[in-house]
N, C-alpha and C positions, 0 to 999 in steps of 0.2 A: 231232330235236335241231337247234338252230341254233347255229352257231359264228361269231363275229365277231372280227376282229382290228382293234384301234384303235391308232394310233401317237400317242404323247404325248411331246413334247419329245425325240424321238429314241428313245424306248423303245417297244417293242411290248407291248401287253397284250391277251391273248385273253379273250373272254367266251363263255360257253356257257350256253344255256337249254335245260332238258330236263324234260319231264313224265315222271317216273319211275314213276308209277302204283303207288306204294308201295315202301318199302325197309325194311319191318320184318323180312323174312326174311333171315337171315344170308347165304345163298348169293347171292340177288339183290343185296343191298346190296354184297357183296364184288365182284360182277361189275360193278356200276355204278361203284363207286369205282375199280376197276382200269382200266376203260375211260376214265374221266375223267382218271386219272393218265397213261395212254398218250397222250392228246390234248395233254398239257402245257398245259392250260387254266389261266389265272391266276385268274379270277373266275367262279364257277359259280352259276347260278340254278336251283334245283330246285323243281318244282311237284309237288303231290299226293304228298308224302312219306309221308303217313298216319302220321307219327310222333306218338305221344302225348307229353304233357308230360314224363313220366318217361323217355322213350326218346330224348331229344335227343342224348345222347352217342353214339348209334349211327352218326352220320354223320361221326365223326372218323376220321382216318387220319394216319399219320406225316408225310405230305407236305402236310397241310392245317394252316395256322397258326391260322386263325380260322373259327368257324362261328357263324352267326346263324340263329335259327329263329323261326317263328311257328307254333305248334301249336294244336290244339283237343283237347278232352277225348274226342272220339269218333274212331273210326278212319276219318277222311276228311279231306280238305283237307291243309293243312300245306305250308309253303314254307320254303326254306332258301337261304342264301347262304354259299358256301364260298370261302375265300380261301387260295390256295396260299402256302406258305412262301416267303420272299424277296420278296414283293410289299410295297412300302412303303405300307401302308394305315394311317392313323391314324383310329380310330373316334371320332366326336364324339357322335352320338346315334342312337337307333333308334325307329322308329314301327312298331307292330305292330297288325294287325287281331285282335280277340279271337276271331274265328272261324277263324283260321289261313289266311286267304285272301291276305294280302300282308304284306310286310315292307319297310320303307324304311330304308336306312342313310344317314346323313349323315356324311361323313368327308373325308379328304384322301388323294389318291394322289400320290406324288412331291412331297409338300408343297404341293399345289395343291388349293384348295377346289373 
């Protein structure tokens, strides 16, 4: 897992990138989300979620305001971006790979493009 803190206009935002190697199982998903919450990470990039199209809701938690996914119909691949509540992110558009290999968000943080 990689954790990076970036300062923007006096505000500190933390980013985390993690290959979770699948979060379909309830216990593992709970542990991953609990650990991420304890890190107080603001924007989280997850790889290899292995979530199918119908299971995207599984990465939601009370402390997460927005979730964005790129999934595939098979149990492989899958990426997600999770944004913590209280982070002023304005979503503009999303670019997804049909194979669930990447997702690109275009938006504004703190009203800055």
